[in-house]
CHARMM internal coordinates of N, CA and C (Angstrom, degrees):
IC EDIT
DIST 1 N 1 CA 1.4496
DIST 1 CA 1 C 1.5130
ANGL 1 N 1 CA 1 C 108.02
DIST 1 C 2 N 1.3108
ANGL 1 CA 1 C 2 N 116.38
DIHE 1 N 1 CA 1 C 2 N 147.34
DIST 2 N 2 CA 1.4627
ANGL 1 C 2 N 2 CA 119.77
DIHE 1 CA 1 C 2 N 2 CA 179.02
DIST 2 CA 2 C 1.5264
ANGL 2 N 2 CA 2 C 109.59
DIHE 1 C 2 N 2 CA 2 C -84.38
DIST 2 C 3 N 1.3176
ANGL 2 CA 2 C 3 N 114.09
DIHE 2 N 2 CA 2 C 3 N 158.07
DIST 3 N 3 CA 1.4622
ANGL 2 C 3 N 3 CA 119.99
DIHE 2 CA 2 C 3 N 3 CA 179.55
DIST 3 CA 3 C 1.5165
ANGL 3 N 3 CA 3 C 112.58
DIHE 2 C 3 N 3 CA 3 C -69.55
DIST 3 C 4 N 1.3366
ANGL 3 CA 3 C 4 N 117.55
DIHE 3 N 3 CA 3 C 4 N -17.02
DIST 4 N 4 CA 1.4628
ANGL 3 C 4 N 4 CA 119.83
DIHE 3 CA 3 C 4 N 4 CA -178.46
DIST 4 CA 4 C 1.5241
ANGL 4 N 4 CA 4 C 111.97
DIHE 3 C 4 N 4 CA 4 C -95.76
DIST 4 C 5 N 1.3258
ANGL 4 CA 4 C 5 N 117.40
DIHE 4 N 4 CA 4 C 5 N 19.32
DIST 5 N 5 CA 1.4661
ANGL 4 C 5 N 5 CA 120.93
DIHE 4 CA 4 C 5 N 5 CA 176.87
DIST 5 CA 5 C 1.5176
ANGL 5 N 5 CA 5 C 109.63
DIHE 4 C 5 N 5 CA 5 C -62.14
DIST 5 C 6 N 1.3176
ANGL 5 CA 5 C 6 N 115.39
DIHE 5 N 5 CA 5 C 6 N 149.19
DIST 6 N 6 CA 1.4591
ANGL 5 C 6 N 6 CA 121.46
DIHE 5 CA 5 C 6 N 6 CA -179.15
DIST 6 CA 6 C 1.5253
ANGL 6 N 6 CA 6 C 109.64
DIHE 5 C 6 N 6 CA 6 C -58.85
DIST 6 C 7 N 1.3252
ANGL 6 CA 6 C 7 N 117.96
DIHE 6 N 6 CA 6 C 7 N 121.54
DIST 7 N 7 CA 1.4792
ANGL 6 C 7 N 7 CA 119.83
DIHE 6 CA 6 C 7 N 7 CA -178.30
DIST 7 CA 7 C 1.5155
ANGL 7 N 7 CA 7 C 113.46
DIHE 6 C 7 N 7 CA 7 C -62.16
DIST 7 C 8 N 1.3302
ANGL 7 CA 7 C 8 N 116.85
DIHE 7 N 7 CA 7 C 8 N -21.29
DIST 8 N 8 CA 1.4690
ANGL 7 C 8 N 8 CA 119.41
DIHE 7 CA 7 C 8 N 8 CA 178.41
DIST 8 CA 8 C 1.5208
ANGL 8 N 8 CA 8 C 111.71
DIHE 7 C 8 N 8 CA 8 C -67.70
DIST 8 C 9 N 1.3138
ANGL 8 CA 8 C 9 N 116.42
DIHE 8 N 8 CA 8 C 9 N -17.72
DIST 9 N 9 CA 1.4513
ANGL 8 C 9 N 9 CA 120.18
DIHE 8 CA 8 C 9 N 9 CA -178.62
DIST 9 CA 9 C 1.5272
ANGL 9 N 9 CA 9 C 113.08
DIHE 8 C 9 N 9 CA 9 C -95.00
DIST 9 C 10 N 1.3208
ANGL 9 CA 9 C 10 N 117.59
DIHE 9 N 9 CA 9 C 10 N 3.79
DIST 10 N 10 CA 1.4650
ANGL 9 C 10 N 10 CA 120.35
DIHE 9 CA 9 C 10 N 10 CA -176.64
DIST 10 CA 10 C 1.5252
ANGL 10 N 10 CA 10 C 112.55
DIHE 9 C 10 N 10 CA 10 C -56.32
DIST 10 C 11 N 1.3111
ANGL 10 CA 10 C 11 N 116.84
DIHE 10 N 10 CA 10 C 11 N -43.78
DIST 11 N 11 CA 1.4632
ANGL 10 C 11 N 11 CA 119.68
DIHE 10 CA 10 C 11 N 11 CA -179.51
DIST 11 CA 11 C 1.5254
ANGL 11 N 11 CA 11 C 110.89
DIHE 10 C 11 N 11 CA 11 C -66.46
DIST 11 C 12 N 1.3247
ANGL 11 CA 11 C 12 N 116.84
DIHE 11 N 11 CA 11 C 12 N -40.06
DIST 12 N 12 CA 1.4526
ANGL 11 C 12 N 12 CA 120.03
DIHE 11 CA 11 C 12 N 12 CA 178.38
DIST 12 CA 12 C 1.5251
ANGL 12 N 12 CA 12 C 110.65
DIHE 11 C 12 N 12 CA 12 C -65.50
DIST 12 C 13 N 1.3160
ANGL 12 CA 12 C 13 N 117.25
DIHE 12 N 12 CA 12 C 13 N -42.34
DIST 13 N 13 CA 1.4551
ANGL 12 C 13 N 13 CA 121.10
DIHE 12 CA 12 C 13 N 13 CA 177.92
DIST 13 CA 13 C 1.5301
ANGL 13 N 13 CA 13 C 110.15
DIHE 12 C 13 N 13 CA 13 C -60.63
DIST 13 C 14 N 1.3236
ANGL 13 CA 13 C 14 N 116.77
DIHE 13 N 13 CA 13 C 14 N -45.30
DIST 14 N 14 CA 1.4632
ANGL 13 C 14 N 14 CA 120.50
DIHE 13 CA 13 C 14 N 14 CA 178.95
DIST 14 CA 14 C 1.5263
ANGL 14 N 14 CA 14 C 110.53
DIHE 13 C 14 N 14 CA 14 C -61.57
DIST 14 C 15 N 1.3199
ANGL 14 CA 14 C 15 N 116.89
DIHE 14 N 14 CA 14 C 15 N -44.02
DIST 15 N 15 CA 1.4611
ANGL 14 C 15 N 15 CA 122.09
DIHE 14 CA 14 C 15 N 15 CA -178.92
DIST 15 CA 15 C 1.5331
ANGL 15 N 15 CA 15 C 110.51
DIHE 14 C 15 N 15 CA 15 C -62.86
DIST 15 C 16 N 1.3296
ANGL 15 CA 15 C 16 N 116.24
DIHE 15 N 15 CA 15 C 16 N -45.34
DIST 16 N 16 CA 1.4585
ANGL 15 C 16 N 16 CA 120.22
DIHE 15 CA 15 C 16 N 16 CA 178.71
DIST 16 CA 16 C 1.5243
ANGL 16 N 16 CA 16 C 111.78
DIHE 15 C 16 N 16 CA 16 C -65.04
DIST 16 C 17 N 1.3287
ANGL 16 CA 16 C 17 N 116.27
DIHE 16 N 16 CA 16 C 17 N -39.99
DIST 17 N 17 CA 1.4679
ANGL 16 C 17 N 17 CA 121.13
DIHE 16 CA 16 C 17 N 17 CA 178.07
DIST 17 CA 17 C 1.5167
ANGL 17 N 17 CA 17 C 110.98
DIHE 16 C 17 N 17 CA 17 C -61.92
DIST 17 C 18 N 1.3339
ANGL 17 CA 17 C 18 N 116.25
DIHE 17 N 17 CA 17 C 18 N -43.36
DIST 18 N 18 CA 1.4552
ANGL 17 C 18 N 18 CA 120.89
DIHE 17 CA 17 C 18 N 18 CA 178.98
DIST 18 CA 18 C 1.5181
ANGL 18 N 18 CA 18 C 111.97
DIHE 17 C 18 N 18 CA 18 C -60.39
DIST 18 C 19 N 1.3090
ANGL 18 CA 18 C 19 N 116.88
DIHE 18 N 18 CA 18 C 19 N -27.00
DIST 19 N 19 CA 1.4557
ANGL 18 C 19 N 19 CA 121.58
DIHE 18 CA 18 C 19 N 19 CA -179.20
DIST 19 CA 19 C 1.5155
ANGL 19 N 19 CA 19 C 112.16
DIHE 18 C 19 N 19 CA 19 C -92.62
DIST 19 C 20 N 1.3170
ANGL 19 CA 19 C 20 N 116.48
DIHE 19 N 19 CA 19 C 20 N 8.27
DIST 20 N 20 CA 1.4592
ANGL 19 C 20 N 20 CA 120.99
DIHE 19 CA 19 C 20 N 20 CA 172.06
DIST 20 CA 20 C 1.5134
ANGL 20 N 20 CA 20 C 116.71
DIHE 19 C 20 N 20 CA 20 C 89.11
DIST 20 C 21 N 1.3233
ANGL 20 CA 20 C 21 N 118.45
DIHE 20 N 20 CA 20 C 21 N 11.75
DIST 21 N 21 CA 1.4533
ANGL 20 C 21 N 21 CA 119.99
DIHE 20 CA 20 C 21 N 21 CA 178.76
DIST 21 CA 21 C 1.5221
ANGL 21 N 21 CA 21 C 110.48
DIHE 20 C 21 N 21 CA 21 C -73.86
DIST 21 C 22 N 1.3214
ANGL 21 CA 21 C 22 N 116.19
DIHE 21 N 21 CA 21 C 22 N 142.35
DIST 22 N 22 CA 1.4648
ANGL 21 C 22 N 22 CA 121.67
DIHE 21 CA 21 C 22 N 22 CA 178.84
DIST 22 CA 22 C 1.5312
ANGL 22 N 22 CA 22 C 109.46
DIHE 21 C 22 N 22 CA 22 C -77.47
DIST 22 C 23 N 1.3250
ANGL 22 CA 22 C 23 N 115.50
DIHE 22 N 22 CA 22 C 23 N 166.56
DIST 23 N 23 CA 1.4652
ANGL 22 C 23 N 23 CA 119.71
DIHE 22 CA 22 C 23 N 23 CA 177.99
DIST 23 CA 23 C 1.5288
ANGL 23 N 23 CA 23 C 111.21
DIHE 22 C 23 N 23 CA 23 C -60.81
DIST 23 C 24 N 1.3222
ANGL 23 CA 23 C 24 N 117.17
DIHE 23 N 23 CA 23 C 24 N -38.38
DIST 24 N 24 CA 1.4595
ANGL 23 C 24 N 24 CA 120.78
DIHE 23 CA 23 C 24 N 24 CA 178.69
DIST 24 CA 24 C 1.5314
ANGL 24 N 24 CA 24 C 110.68
DIHE 23 C 24 N 24 CA 24 C -65.09
DIST 24 C 25 N 1.3306
ANGL 24 CA 24 C 25 N 116.68
DIHE 24 N 24 CA 24 C 25 N -42.61
DIST 25 N 25 CA 1.4563
ANGL 24 C 25 N 25 CA 119.69
DIHE 24 CA 24 C 25 N 25 CA 177.56
DIST 25 CA 25 C 1.5229
ANGL 25 N 25 CA 25 C 111.50
DIHE 24 C 25 N 25 CA 25 C -63.82
DIST 25 C 26 N 1.3198
ANGL 25 CA 25 C 26 N 116.74
DIHE 25 N 25 CA 25 C 26 N -41.36
DIST 26 N 26 CA 1.4635
ANGL 25 C 26 N 26 CA 121.62
DIHE 25 CA 25 C 26 N 26 CA 179.52
DIST 26 CA 26 C 1.5248
ANGL 26 N 26 CA 26 C 110.04
DIHE 25 C 26 N 26 CA 26 C -62.50
DIST 26 C 27 N 1.3240
ANGL 26 CA 26 C 27 N 117.20
DIHE 26 N 26 CA 26 C 27 N -41.73
DIST 27 N 27 CA 1.4676
ANGL 26 C 27 N 27 CA 120.54
DIHE 26 CA 26 C 27 N 27 CA 179.01
DIST 27 CA 27 C 1.5279
ANGL 27 N 27 CA 27 C 110.07
DIHE 26 C 27 N 27 CA 27 C -61.67
DIST 27 C 28 N 1.3321
ANGL 27 CA 27 C 28 N 117.41
DIHE 27 N 27 CA 27 C 28 N -41.77
DIST 28 N 28 CA 1.4630
ANGL 27 C 28 N 28 CA 121.01
DIHE 27 CA 27 C 28 N 28 CA 178.70
DIST 28 CA 28 C 1.5322
ANGL 28 N 28 CA 28 C 110.91
DIHE 27 C 28 N 28 CA 28 C -65.46
DIST 28 C 29 N 1.3200
ANGL 28 CA 28 C 29 N 115.93
DIHE 28 N 28 CA 28 C 29 N -41.27
DIST 29 N 29 CA 1.4690
ANGL 28 C 29 N 29 CA 120.35
DIHE 28 CA 28 C 29 N 29 CA 179.36
DIST 29 CA 29 C 1.5228
ANGL 29 N 29 CA 29 C 110.35
DIHE 28 C 29 N 29 CA 29 C -64.51
DIST 29 C 30 N 1.3373
ANGL 29 CA 29 C 30 N 116.94
DIHE 29 N 29 CA 29 C 30 N -44.09
DIST 30 N 30 CA 1.4676
ANGL 29 C 30 N 30 CA 120.35
DIHE 29 CA 29 C 30 N 30 CA 179.78
DIST 30 CA 30 C 1.5283
ANGL 30 N 30 CA 30 C 111.05
DIHE 29 C 30 N 30 CA 30 C -63.83
DIST 30 C 31 N 1.3245
ANGL 30 CA 30 C 31 N 117.44
DIHE 30 N 30 CA 30 C 31 N -36.24
DIST 31 N 31 CA 1.4660
ANGL 30 C 31 N 31 CA 120.59
DIHE 30 CA 30 C 31 N 31 CA 177.21
DIST 31 CA 31 C 1.5292
ANGL 31 N 31 CA 31 C 109.96
DIHE 30 C 31 N 31 CA 31 C -63.63
DIST 31 C 32 N 1.3213
ANGL 31 CA 31 C 32 N 116.63
DIHE 31 N 31 CA 31 C 32 N -41.94
DIST 32 N 32 CA 1.4654
ANGL 31 C 32 N 32 CA 120.91
DIHE 31 CA 31 C 32 N 32 CA 179.41
DIST 32 CA 32 C 1.5263
ANGL 32 N 32 CA 32 C 110.49
DIHE 31 C 32 N 32 CA 32 C -67.35
DIST 32 C 33 N 1.3331
ANGL 32 CA 32 C 33 N 117.62
DIHE 32 N 32 CA 32 C 33 N -39.09
DIST 33 N 33 CA 1.4663
ANGL 32 C 33 N 33 CA 121.90
DIHE 32 CA 32 C 33 N 33 CA 177.02
DIST 33 CA 33 C 1.5308
ANGL 33 N 33 CA 33 C 109.75
DIHE 32 C 33 N 33 CA 33 C -62.58
DIST 33 C 34 N 1.3391
ANGL 33 CA 33 C 34 N 117.72
DIHE 33 N 33 CA 33 C 34 N -43.64
DIST 34 N 34 CA 1.4598
ANGL 33 C 34 N 34 CA 121.75
DIHE 33 CA 33 C 34 N 34 CA 179.30
DIST 34 CA 34 C 1.5252
ANGL 34 N 34 CA 34 C 110.69
DIHE 33 C 34 N 34 CA 34 C -62.58
DIST 34 C 35 N 1.3372
ANGL 34 CA 34 C 35 N 117.06
DIHE 34 N 34 CA 34 C 35 N -41.06
DIST 35 N 35 CA 1.4575
ANGL 34 C 35 N 35 CA 121.30
DIHE 34 CA 34 C 35 N 35 CA 177.76
DIST 35 CA 35 C 1.5211
ANGL 35 N 35 CA 35 C 110.41
DIHE 34 C 35 N 35 CA 35 C -62.98
DIST 35 C 36 N 1.3193
ANGL 35 CA 35 C 36 N 116.40
DIHE 35 N 35 CA 35 C 36 N -46.17
DIST 36 N 36 CA 1.4602
ANGL 35 C 36 N 36 CA 121.17
DIHE 35 CA 35 C 36 N 36 CA 179.25
DIST 36 CA 36 C 1.5312
ANGL 36 N 36 CA 36 C 110.37
DIHE 35 C 36 N 36 CA 36 C -61.59
DIST 36 C 37 N 1.3336
ANGL 36 CA 36 C 37 N 116.25
DIHE 36 N 36 CA 36 C 37 N -42.47
DIST 37 N 37 CA 1.4631
ANGL 36 C 37 N 37 CA 121.36
DIHE 36 CA 36 C 37 N 37 CA 179.92
DIST 37 CA 37 C 1.5278
ANGL 37 N 37 CA 37 C 110.60
DIHE 36 C 37 N 37 CA 37 C -60.92
DIST 37 C 38 N 1.3231
ANGL 37 CA 37 C 38 N 117.11
DIHE 37 N 37 CA 37 C 38 N -45.69
DIST 38 N 38 CA 1.4686
ANGL 37 C 38 N 38 CA 121.18
DIHE 37 CA 37 C 38 N 38 CA -179.92
DIST 38 CA 38 C 1.5256
ANGL 38 N 38 CA 38 C 111.18
DIHE 37 C 38 N 38 CA 38 C -63.41
DIST 38 C 39 N 1.3439
ANGL 38 CA 38 C 39 N 117.01
DIHE 38 N 38 CA 38 C 39 N -43.19
DIST 39 N 39 CA 1.4692
ANGL 38 C 39 N 39 CA 120.23
DIHE 38 CA 38 C 39 N 39 CA 178.76
DIST 39 CA 39 C 1.5135
ANGL 39 N 39 CA 39 C 111.01
DIHE 38 C 39 N 39 CA 39 C -63.48
DIST 39 C 40 N 1.3204
ANGL 39 CA 39 C 40 N 116.22
DIHE 39 N 39 CA 39 C 40 N -41.73
DIST 40 N 40 CA 1.4618
ANGL 39 C 40 N 40 CA 120.48
DIHE 39 CA 39 C 40 N 40 CA -178.75
DIST 40 CA 40 C 1.5186
ANGL 40 N 40 CA 40 C 111.54
DIHE 39 C 40 N 40 CA 40 C -63.86
DIST 40 C 41 N 1.3272
ANGL 40 CA 40 C 41 N 116.20
DIHE 40 N 40 CA 40 C 41 N -42.98
DIST 41 N 41 CA 1.4696
ANGL 40 C 41 N 41 CA 120.51
DIHE 40 CA 40 C 41 N 41 CA 177.96
DIST 41 CA 41 C 1.5236
ANGL 41 N 41 CA 41 C 109.88
DIHE 40 C 41 N 41 CA 41 C -63.50
DIST 41 C 42 N 1.3205
ANGL 41 CA 41 C 42 N 116.83
DIHE 41 N 41 CA 41 C 42 N -45.36
DIST 42 N 42 CA 1.4605
ANGL 41 C 42 N 42 CA 121.62
DIHE 41 CA 41 C 42 N 42 CA -179.98
DIST 42 CA 42 C 1.5261
ANGL 42 N 42 CA 42 C 110.77
DIHE 41 C 42 N 42 CA 42 C -59.67
DIST 42 C 43 N 1.3341
ANGL 42 CA 42 C 43 N 116.21
DIHE 42 N 42 CA 42 C 43 N -47.30
DIST 43 N 43 CA 1.4564
ANGL 42 C 43 N 43 CA 120.10
DIHE 42 CA 42 C 43 N 43 CA 179.70
DIST 43 CA 43 C 1.5252
ANGL 43 N 43 CA 43 C 111.06
DIHE 42 C 43 N 43 CA 43 C -63.79
DIST 43 C 44 N 1.3141
ANGL 43 CA 43 C 44 N 117.63
DIHE 43 N 43 CA 43 C 44 N -37.69
DIST 44 N 44 CA 1.4560
ANGL 43 C 44 N 44 CA 121.91
DIHE 43 CA 43 C 44 N 44 CA 179.83
DIST 44 CA 44 C 1.5205
ANGL 44 N 44 CA 44 C 111.04
DIHE 43 C 44 N 44 CA 44 C -64.10
DIST 44 C 45 N 1.3153
ANGL 44 CA 44 C 45 N 116.63
DIHE 44 N 44 CA 44 C 45 N -42.73
DIST 45 N 45 CA 1.4669
ANGL 44 C 45 N 45 CA 120.80
DIHE 44 CA 44 C 45 N 45 CA 179.86
DIST 45 CA 45 C 1.5304
ANGL 45 N 45 CA 45 C 109.72
DIHE 44 C 45 N 45 CA 45 C -62.54
DIST 45 C 46 N 1.3413
ANGL 45 CA 45 C 46 N 116.53
DIHE 45 N 45 CA 45 C 46 N -46.95
DIST 46 N 46 CA 1.4547
ANGL 45 C 46 N 46 CA 119.20
DIHE 45 CA 45 C 46 N 46 CA -178.38
DIST 46 CA 46 C 1.5263
ANGL 46 N 46 CA 46 C 111.58
DIHE 45 C 46 N 46 CA 46 C -68.75
DIST 46 C 47 N 1.3232
ANGL 46 CA 46 C 47 N 117.85
DIHE 46 N 46 CA 46 C 47 N -33.38
DIST 47 N 47 CA 1.4593
ANGL 46 C 47 N 47 CA 120.27
DIHE 46 CA 46 C 47 N 47 CA 174.05
DIST 47 CA 47 C 1.5298
ANGL 47 N 47 CA 47 C 110.59
DIHE 46 C 47 N 47 CA 47 C -62.97
DIST 47 C 48 N 1.3372
ANGL 47 CA 47 C 48 N 116.85
DIHE 47 N 47 CA 47 C 48 N -39.87
DIST 48 N 48 CA 1.4673
ANGL 47 C 48 N 48 CA 120.86
DIHE 47 CA 47 C 48 N 48 CA 178.54
DIST 48 CA 48 C 1.5151
ANGL 48 N 48 CA 48 C 111.53
DIHE 47 C 48 N 48 CA 48 C -66.88
DIST 48 C 49 N 1.3316
ANGL 48 CA 48 C 49 N 116.71
DIHE 48 N 48 CA 48 C 49 N -38.48
DIST 49 N 49 CA 1.4725
ANGL 48 C 49 N 49 CA 120.58
DIHE 48 CA 48 C 49 N 49 CA 177.23
DIST 49 CA 49 C 1.5236
ANGL 49 N 49 CA 49 C 109.03
DIHE 48 C 49 N 49 CA 49 C -63.94
DIST 49 C 50 N 1.3322
ANGL 49 CA 49 C 50 N 116.69
DIHE 49 N 49 CA 49 C 50 N -46.86
DIST 50 N 50 CA 1.4687
ANGL 49 C 50 N 50 CA 120.73
DIHE 49 CA 49 C 50 N 50 CA -179.58
DIST 50 CA 50 C 1.5240
ANGL 50 N 50 CA 50 C 111.78
DIHE 49 C 50 N 50 CA 50 C -61.04
DIST 50 C 51 N 1.3404
ANGL 50 CA 50 C 51 N 116.59
DIHE 50 N 50 CA 50 C 51 N -35.59
DIST 51 N 51 CA 1.4638
ANGL 50 C 51 N 51 CA 120.43
DIHE 50 CA 50 C 51 N 51 CA -178.32
DIST 51 CA 51 C 1.5272
ANGL 51 N 51 CA 51 C 111.90
DIHE 50 C 51 N 51 CA 51 C -81.41
DIST 51 C 52 N 1.3410
ANGL 51 CA 51 C 52 N 116.91
DIHE 51 N 51 CA 51 C 52 N -7.67
DIST 52 N 52 CA 1.4585
ANGL 51 C 52 N 52 CA 120.32
DIHE 51 CA 51 C 52 N 52 CA -178.80
DIST 52 CA 52 C 1.5116
ANGL 52 N 52 CA 52 C 113.57
DIHE 51 C 52 N 52 CA 52 C 80.39
DIST 52 C 53 N 1.3383
ANGL 52 CA 52 C 53 N 116.49
DIHE 52 N 52 CA 52 C 53 N 14.44
DIST 53 N 53 CA 1.4647
ANGL 52 C 53 N 53 CA 121.60
DIHE 52 CA 52 C 53 N 53 CA -179.33
DIST 53 CA 53 C 1.5260
ANGL 53 N 53 CA 53 C 112.67
DIHE 52 C 53 N 53 CA 53 C -91.54
DIST 53 C 54 N 1.3030
ANGL 53 CA 53 C 54 N 117.35
DIHE 53 N 53 CA 53 C 54 N -3.15
DIST 54 N 54 CA 1.4619
ANGL 53 C 54 N 54 CA 121.97
DIHE 53 CA 53 C 54 N 54 CA -174.79
DIST 54 CA 54 C 1.5080
ANGL 54 N 54 CA 54 C 108.54
DIHE 53 C 54 N 54 CA 54 C -126.43
DIST 54 C 55 N 1.3278
ANGL 54 CA 54 C 55 N 117.37
DIHE 54 N 54 CA 54 C 55 N 126.08
DIST 55 N 55 CA 1.4518
ANGL 54 C 55 N 55 CA 122.14
DIHE 54 CA 54 C 55 N 55 CA -177.53
DIST 55 CA 55 C 1.5253
ANGL 55 N 55 CA 55 C 109.66
DIHE 54 C 55 N 55 CA 55 C -90.76
DIST 55 C 56 N 1.3276
ANGL 55 CA 55 C 56 N 115.69
DIHE 55 N 55 CA 55 C 56 N 91.40
DIST 56 N 56 CA 1.4529
ANGL 55 C 56 N 56 CA 120.90
DIHE 55 CA 55 C 56 N 56 CA -177.64
DIST 56 CA 56 C 1.5253
ANGL 56 N 56 CA 56 C 112.16
DIHE 55 C 56 N 56 CA 56 C -65.71
DIST 56 C 57 N 1.3148
ANGL 56 CA 56 C 57 N 117.81
DIHE 56 N 56 CA 56 C 57 N -35.74
DIST 57 N 57 CA 1.4686
ANGL 56 C 57 N 57 CA 119.65
DIHE 56 CA 56 C 57 N 57 CA -179.47
DIST 57 CA 57 C 1.5274
ANGL 57 N 57 CA 57 C 110.52
DIHE 56 C 57 N 57 CA 57 C -64.76
DIST 57 C 58 N 1.3156
ANGL 57 CA 57 C 58 N 117.38
DIHE 57 N 57 CA 57 C 58 N -36.65
DIST 58 N 58 CA 1.4634
ANGL 57 C 58 N 58 CA 120.87
DIHE 57 CA 57 C 58 N 58 CA 176.80
DIST 58 CA 58 C 1.5256
ANGL 58 N 58 CA 58 C 111.16
DIHE 57 C 58 N 58 CA 58 C -64.73
DIST 58 C 59 N 1.3252
ANGL 58 CA 58 C 59 N 116.40
DIHE 58 N 58 CA 58 C 59 N -41.32
DIST 59 N 59 CA 1.4613
ANGL 58 C 59 N 59 CA 121.76
DIHE 58 CA 58 C 59 N 59 CA 178.38
DIST 59 CA 59 C 1.5283
ANGL 59 N 59 CA 59 C 110.34
DIHE 58 C 59 N 59 CA 59 C -63.06
DIST 59 C 60 N 1.3357
ANGL 59 CA 59 C 60 N 116.73
DIHE 59 N 59 CA 59 C 60 N -42.19
DIST 60 N 60 CA 1.4565
ANGL 59 C 60 N 60 CA 121.33
DIHE 59 CA 59 C 60 N 60 CA 179.27
DIST 60 CA 60 C 1.5164
ANGL 60 N 60 CA 60 C 110.40
DIHE 59 C 60 N 60 CA 60 C -63.01
DIST 60 C 61 N 1.3287
ANGL 60 CA 60 C 61 N 117.31
DIHE 60 N 60 CA 60 C 61 N -45.50
DIST 61 N 61 CA 1.4640
ANGL 60 C 61 N 61 CA 120.94
DIHE 60 CA 60 C 61 N 61 CA 178.83
DIST 61 CA 61 C 1.5260
ANGL 61 N 61 CA 61 C 110.86
DIHE 60 C 61 N 61 CA 61 C -60.11
DIST 61 C 62 N 1.3342
ANGL 61 CA 61 C 62 N 117.00
DIHE 61 N 61 CA 61 C 62 N -43.22
DIST 62 N 62 CA 1.4572
ANGL 61 C 62 N 62 CA 121.41
DIHE 61 CA 61 C 62 N 62 CA -179.95
DIST 62 CA 62 C 1.5167
ANGL 62 N 62 CA 62 C 111.14
DIHE 61 C 62 N 62 CA 62 C -65.03
DIST 62 C 63 N 1.3356
ANGL 62 CA 62 C 63 N 116.96
DIHE 62 N 62 CA 62 C 63 N -42.23
DIST 63 N 63 CA 1.4557
ANGL 62 C 63 N 63 CA 121.65
DIHE 62 CA 62 C 63 N 63 CA -179.75
DIST 63 CA 63 C 1.5228
ANGL 63 N 63 CA 63 C 111.80
DIHE 62 C 63 N 63 CA 63 C -64.01
DIST 63 C 64 N 1.3274
ANGL 63 CA 63 C 64 N 115.67
DIHE 63 N 63 CA 63 C 64 N -34.97
DIST 64 N 64 CA 1.4748
ANGL 63 C 64 N 64 CA 120.14
DIHE 63 CA 63 C 64 N 64 CA -177.51
DIST 64 CA 64 C 1.5243
ANGL 64 N 64 CA 64 C 112.44
DIHE 63 C 64 N 64 CA 64 C -91.93
DIST 64 C 65 N 1.3296
ANGL 64 CA 64 C 65 N 116.48
DIHE 64 N 64 CA 64 C 65 N 1.15
DIST 65 N 65 CA 1.4518
ANGL 64 C 65 N 65 CA 120.28
DIHE 64 CA 64 C 65 N 65 CA 177.14
DIST 65 CA 65 C 1.5150
ANGL 65 N 65 CA 65 C 113.70
DIHE 64 C 65 N 65 CA 65 C 77.90
DIST 65 C 66 N 1.3140
ANGL 65 CA 65 C 66 N 117.64
DIHE 65 N 65 CA 65 C 66 N 14.32
DIST 66 N 66 CA 1.4629
ANGL 65 C 66 N 66 CA 120.93
DIHE 65 CA 65 C 66 N 66 CA 177.49
DIST 66 CA 66 C 1.5208
ANGL 66 N 66 CA 66 C 109.49
DIHE 65 C 66 N 66 CA 66 C -80.02
DIST 66 C 67 N 1.2815
ANGL 66 CA 66 C 67 N 116.17
DIHE 66 N 66 CA 66 C 67 N 142.89
DIST 67 N 67 CA 1.4698
ANGL 66 C 67 N 67 CA 120.65
DIHE 66 CA 66 C 67 N 67 CA 178.33
DIST 67 CA 67 C 1.4997
ANGL 67 N 67 CA 67 C 110.12
DIHE 66 C 67 N 67 CA 67 C -101.54
END
COOR INIT
IC SEED 1 N 1 CA 1 C
IC BUILD
């Protein structure tokens, strides 16, 4: 594992190591976890937009620097 690994994954890395996973296996698992995390966040945002709980116009204004 590289020294610049996400510190949030330290417990997961330790847990996987304790169960005998190799560094290569851990890297693959962490990549899959990151992919799952990104998909989950994306789905959550769109679910919030669909439910009307997320103000997309406000986000657009903020992103474009409009006040």
